[in-house]
N, C-alpha and C positions, 0 to 999 in steps of 0.2 A: 873418322877412324878409317884406317886404310887397309885392313886385312881383307883378303878375299875369302869370305866365309860361306860355307854351304848351309843354306837355311833349311833346317830339318822340319819335317812335319807337314802333313796335309793341311790345307787352308780352305776353310769354308766360310762364306761371308754373308749369307742370309740377307738379301736385299741391298747390300751396299758393296759388293765385291769390286766394282770398277769405278766407284765414286772417287773423286779427288778430294783432298782436304779442303779445297776452296768451297765446297758445297756441304761439308759436314757441319753439324751444329757444335762447333768448338766454342768454348767460352772465351771471351776476350778479356782476360785478366792481365795482370802485370806481365806475365810471360807464360807461354805454353811451350813445353819442350817435349820432343819425341825422339824415337830412334827408328831408322828405316834402312832397308836394303835397296840400293839402286839397281838399275837394269843389268849391271855387270856382276851383281852379287856383293858389291862392296857395302859395308855397313857404316852408317853415319849417325851421329846425333844431329838434331836440327831444332831450330826455333820457328814456331809458326808466326808468320807476319800478319799484319792487319788485313792484307788483301787475300789471305788464305794460302798463299804460297809458303814454302818452307825454305829457310836459310840454313844450308848445311854448316856444321861446325867442325872444327878440327880436333875436338875433344869433348869430354863430358861437360855439360854446363856448370855443374858444381865444382869443376876443376878449372873454370875460366876458359872454356872452349871458345874460340874466336871464329868469325865468319870465314868460310872456305868456299870460294867460287861464288856463283850467282844463285839467287833464289830460284826455286823450281817448284813445279807441281809434284805432289806425291800422292799416289793412289792408296786407298785404304788397305789394299792387299799387300802393300809394301811395308806396313807397320810391323814393328817388333816390340818386345817388352821394352819399356823406356828405361830400364835399369839393368845392370849386370852386377848384382850385389855380391859382396864377400860374405856377409851375414844376413840371414833372413830370420827375424824374430817374430813370434806371434803370441797373441794374448788370448787366453781362453776365459769363458764365462764372465764377460765384461759388461753385458747389458742385462738389466733386470728382466727384460722380456725373454731372455734366453736361459734364465735360471729359475724358472717358476717351480721346478721340481726339486730344488736343492737350496740349502742355506745361502744367504748372501756371502760373497767372498770377503775374507778379512785381510787377504794379501794378494798381490798381483800374481796371476797364474801365467807363467811364461813357458813357452816351448819353442823349438826351432824347426824350421823347414830347411831343406837342403837347397843350395843355389840351383841344382839341377831340376828342382821342381818348378822353377820360374819359366813361364812361357808368356806369350804376348796376346794381343787381341787377334781373334780369328784363328788362333791355334786350336787344334782339336784336343779336347780333354780326353786323355786315354782312359779306357775302361779295362783295367787289368783282367786277365783271363780268370783269375781266382777271386775277383771281387764279386760281391753279391748285393752290396748296400751302399752305393756311392751317392754322396750328398753334396750339394752346393753350400757355400757359406759366403755371402756377400759382405765385404768389409771396406772401410776406409783404410788406406795404406799410407803411412808416413814415409817420406824419403828424406834421409839424413843429408845435411849439406856440409858438415865439417866434422873433424875428429871430435869424438864425444866420449868422455870418460869421467865418471863420478861427478857429473854435473848436478848442481843443486836444482831443485824443482823450479825456483824462481827464474833460473836462467835457461831452462830446458827448451822452451819454445824457440829460442834464438838459434837452436841447432837444426831446425827444420828447413829443408830446401823447398819442399813442396809436397803435394798430395797426389795420389792416383787411386784408382779403384782396384780391388783384388778379389779373388775367389779362392778361399781356403778349402779346396776340394778335400773331402774327408770320406774314408771308407769306415762306416760306423761299426761294423762287426769287428774289424781289425782294431779300431780305436778302443772298443770294449774289452777285447780279449788279449791283445798283445801286452808285453811288459811295458813298452813305451809307445808313443804315437808315431814313431819313425815311419813305418810302412803306411800307416793310416793317413798321414798328412804330408809326408815329405817324399813320396814316390815321384818319379819323373813326370812332369806335366801337371802336378797337383797344385800349382800356384800361378794361374794366369793373373797378370797385372797389366794395367794400361787404361785407355789406349795411349795416354800421354801423362805428363806431369804438369800441374798448374801451381804456380807460386803465389804467395801473398793472399791466400784465402784466410778468412777468419776461422781459426781452428775450433771455435765454440759453436759455430752455426751450421756445420756440415750435416747432411743427412745421407743415408744409404738406403737403397732399395734393390731388391732382387726380383727378377721376373723369370719364370720358367715357361717357355713356349708362349710368351706374351701375357701370362697371368701373374699379377703381383703376389709374391709370396713372403717377402720380408720388407719391413719399412720401419726406420727408427732414426733418431737424431743423436749425435755424439754428446749433446748436453746431458743425455741420460746415462752415460757411461758410469760404472762404479769408479773406475780409475781414469782420469782425464789424460790428455796427451802429455802434459807436463810431468805428471806422476809416472806415466809409462816410461818416458825417456830417462828420467832421473833414476828410476828403479833398475831398468835394464842396464844402464851405463855404470851402475855401482860395481858390477863385476865383469862386464863385457865392453870392450872398446868398440864403439860404433864408428865405422869409416864412412867418408862421403860416398853416397850411392847405396849404402845399406838401407834396408827397408824394415818396417814394423807393421804387421797386420794387427789392427787394434781391437778386434773382436767382432763377432757376428750377432745380430739381434734375432729375436723371435724364434720360431721353429723352422726346421728344414725338412725336406722330403727327398726320397730317392730320385736319382736321375736315371734315365734309360738311354740307350744308344739312339742317336738322332735328335735328342732334346737340345734346344737352344736355351742357354742361360745368359741373362743380361744383368750385370751389376752396374747400378747407376749411383754415382756420387755427385751431389749438388756442387756446381761450380767446376766440375771436372768433365763429366760426360758419361758415356756408356761403354762398358767393356763387354764384348760379345764373344761367346765361344759355343761350340757345338760338341756334344759328347760323342766320342767315337765308339767303335764296336770292339768287343773283346778279341 
């Protein structure tokens, strides 16, 4: 991608600020795609090669992006959110471990996050000056690979391009008190995703874990979801056209806790890797 973009936001990388992708623990799946800014501030999609270098692409991989120039080393500090979605859909109350205080859902609970909420690995999670109760929510995130509308459940998995990790940052007081969850979950910077997209993973075998300052806080498997990925995609697409590159947060497990300025949150999805972010100050 050729635009000269100004990369916003302070970046803090807790132990791996200057590591190259060659030495990161990237999974070697069918394909691993990412998005990065080069030294001149130009933004590119890229594919991680077997030797750890990155092959820049001339467009998004789900749009058939082709090799552009030569493979290169990319530092972790250059990584951006691997997607620039038009639509960001999220699912609430989708793990039994997250609904122990309420009846099991009988219908899919959908809500939306704004595209402006999406940030990448290493981006600082903003702590709004009026916020008092900011929580993490580690999730598996689906990346859509082709136009999807009113797809039957049995065909829905074919619409998936790949998976990434996400943090559905939530201000609980706003979530409880506002008319809708717009401010609580869709504020700028409330949707870190990354660090990359991995294709061809078994959608029934994924797990998600969340660590706060190195301590495990959430852990569950997608096989335990009330509504599986096929059902999610089919139900969402019944009334919403999903475009390639759109994403769906599929739900968070267990319980969550408040985050404080300076905390480091790590969301780990099996087969994908770890999404790391630090909470900023009001």
